[in-house]
N, C-alpha and C positions, 0 to 999 in steps of 0.2 A: 733655523727653523723656529726657535722660540720667539725670535723677533717678529716673524710673520704671524705667529699664533697670537701675539699680543695685539698686533695691528688689526688682524681679522676679528678678534674679540671686540675691539672698539667699534668696528663697523657694525657688528651685530647689536651691540648694546646702545650705541649712540644713534644709529639709524642710517639708512641708505636712501638712494634717490627713489622717488615715487614713480609709479607707472600707471598707465591708463588701464584699469581693470574692467573697463566697460563690459593605436592599440598597444596598449601596455608599454613594453620596453623597447619598442622599435624606434629608430631614429627617423623622424619624419622630415621629408625634404619638400621643397617648393614645387617639385615636379609632380607631387602627389604619390610618389612611390615610397616604399619603405625598405630599409636595409637592416640586416642583423646588427645589433649593438655589440661591437667588439672592443669598446673602449676599455674594458677591464683587462685586456691582454697587453698591459704595459710591462716594461721591465721592472724588476723588483728592486728599485732604488728607493732612497728615502723620499718621503712625501715632500712636495714643494707647493705650498699653498700661499699665495700672495694676494693682497688687496690690489685692485685696479681702480682707476677713476671711473665714476659712474658714466655709463654710456660709451666707454671706450670701445672702438671697433664696430659700432653700429652704423647702419646706413640710414639715409633719409627716407628711402622707400620702405613702406610697411604694407602689410596686409592684415585683414581682420579674420581671426579664426574663432569659430563658434565651438563652445565646449558644452556638451550635454551633461546633465546631472549624473548619468550613469558612470561617467568617467571618475567621479569622486571615489568610487569603490574599487578601482583597479589601477595597477601600475606598481613599479618597483618600490615606491615610498609609502604604500598604504600601511597605516598603523593598526596592528591587531593586538589587543590585550583584553583585560577584563571589561573595559568600558566600551571598546569598539570591536564588534564581532566581524568575522569574515562574511562577506556577501558572495553569493554564488558567482556573480560576474567577476569577482576578484580572484577566484581560483585559476591558476595558470592553465591554459589549454594545451600546453606542450609537455605535460607530465608523462614521463616514460619510466620503464624499468631500467635501471642503470646497467644491469648485467646483460641486457640486449644490445648495449652500445660499447662493449669492451673491445670490439674490433677497431672501433674508431678511437677509443681512449684506453689503450692497453695498460695493464699494470695497476689499475685502480683497485684498492682493497675494499671489500664490502663485508659488513658484518653478516649479512645473509642475502639471499637472492631476491628478497621481496622489496628491497629499497628502491624508492621512486623519487623523482624530482623533476623540475623543469629542465628541458633539454638545453635551453640557453644557459641556465645556471650550471648545469653539468659541464658545459664547455668552458665556462669561466673557472670552475673548480679544477678541471683537468689542467688548464694553463697554469694555475697557481701551484698545483702540486708538482708540475713539471719544473717550474722555476725553483721550488724548494729543493728538488732533487739536484739541481745545479749547485746548491749550497750544501750538498751531502746530508740533507734532511729528507728522509724518504720512507718513514714508517707510519704514514697516515692510513686511517681507515674510516670510511663513512659508516657510522653506526645507526643513523636514522635520517630520513628525509621527509617526503610528503606522507601525511597520515590522513586517512578518512575519518569521519566522525566516530565510527565504531572503535577504531584503533586509539583515537585520542581519549575516548571515554574510559577505555580499559587502563590506559596509562595514568589518567587523572585519579582513578580509583586506587591505583597501586601506589602512587607517589605523593598524592595530596597537593594542596594548593601552594606549597612553598617551592616546589620544583616543577609543577605542571599546571596547565590551564584546562578548563573544561572544553569539551568539543565546541568548535565554532569560535573559540577565543584564543586559539593557538596559531601562531604563524606557520607551524608545520602543516596546517590545513590549507595554506596558500600554494605550497610547492617551491618557495624561494628560500627556505631555511633548511639547514642540515646540521646534524650533530657529527663532529669530527673527533675521532679518537686517535690514540697512538698505540701501536702494537708493542711498544717498549715499556710504558709506564703510564700513570695517571696524567691526563692532559695538562694539568696545572704545572707539572714539573718536567714534562717531556720536551725534548728539542722541538717537536712539531708544534706544541702549544706556544712556545716562545717565538718560533719563526712566524706563526700566524699572527700573533699579537703585534709583531713589527711590520709584516708585509701584506696581510690580508686586504687592507684598504686599497693597495695598489691594483687589486683585481675586482674591486667593487663590493667587497664583503666587510661587514662590521661584526665585532664581538657584541652580540645583541644584549647580553645580560652581564655587564662588567662589574667588578667589585665596587662596593661603596655606592651603588645606585639602586639598592632595593627600594628605597622610598619613592623612587621615580618609576621603576619598571614593575614593582610588585613581585619580582622574581629574584631569588638569591643568585649570587655569582655562579655562572656556568661557563667555565673556560672552554667548553666543547661546542657551544651553540653559536653558529654564525648565520647571518642573514645577508642575502644579496640585496643591495640597494642601488648599485651601479655608481659609476663615476659621473661627476666629481664629488658626489655627496659623501661617499665613504671616506674620502681623504679629508674633507672638511670636518666631518664628525670626529675623526681620529685626532686631527690637529687641535680641535677645541674641546676634546674629551666630552662629547655630547652623546647621549642616547638618542634613539630615533624620536622618542617623545619630546626631548628637549630641543632637538634640531627643528622639528616641525613647529613647535611653539615659537621659536625664534623667528622663523620665516614668516609665520602668521602675524607676529607682532610688528616686524619691521618691513613687511611687504615685499621688499626687493633687496637682493644682494648681488654685487658684482665682484668676482674673484678671479684670480689666475691660479690654475693648478697645472703644475709641470709645464709651464710655458704656454698654456692654452687658456684663453679668457672665457668666462661664462657669466651670463646674466640669469639669475635664479629668482623667480617671482612666485609669490603666493597669490592665487586668484580665487576669491570666494565665488561659490556657485550655488544659486538658488533657482531651480528649474533649468536654467542654462545661463551661460555667460559668454561674453565676447572679449577677446584680448587682441591687441595689436602687436604684431611681431615683425621684426626687420626681415625683408626679403633676402633670399639667397643664403640663409643661415639654417643649419640643422637645429632641430629642437626635439625635446621629449616632453610628454605630459603624463604626470602621474597624480592620481588622487591621493588625499591624505586619509581617506576612509571616514571623514567627519563632515566637513563643510566646504571643501574647496579642492583645488588642484595646485600642484607645483609645476610650473613651466620652466624648463631649463634650456636656455638658448646658448649654443656655441657661437661666440662672436667672431670666430674665424670663418671665412667664407667656405661654403661647401664645394 
């Protein structure tokens, strides 16, 4: 694994092949339909991230996709922090009260009945917790999920800017972040925290505010705060020890990255968007598009045929 991490780091730092840069977390297909993103439901094995040759697996036939400016502000990879606030279009539309879905996902422990989150993210979390249970790690509790502006303001006034962000600048306002605790002990020392540190990326989650990254994120280490970004991005970030800020900066700098994650090849592209943009994509391949909440979008193409 370290061998691939070094090779992948070199791809990011030295550069990748260029590309022609002339809703939300769904996998878009060439038939025009969408399907629920279930890529996070992989088995909880060690991450396998390997570099591949640029262009591997692509076809000659392409089609042009128009990307509107609104897309910049929504998707699994949108960056929300002090500099980049949440846009209304970026708030997940599938936010639900978790306690109303315990028939579907039984056994989930909640701090209280008010906890909300994206229904898609809830499904990925439930799959992750189920896998942890197979490893006899089963004392998880969701302590916080989606927050509206009023809730975020109250928390910010209580905790200050070292552990919270003002309303509109917290990813809890998106519906894709959750605070996860243990009913046994503090998360930093709990088996649940250790398990998540090792396996959360297999299910599309990242530890959003890791240790020794305060200068990057502006938030001190929070072993309980996890953000859903989806695969393959979560595994790449874990492999290279990158925060979301650092990952998006690398993609923007190098424009394109081709990697293999658990035997599946991906072409990941940064596309700048001003007003609108057009990108050429290989036909018959699934892809996702997410904004970075700043100036462009990340197009992720699965190089395996749909």
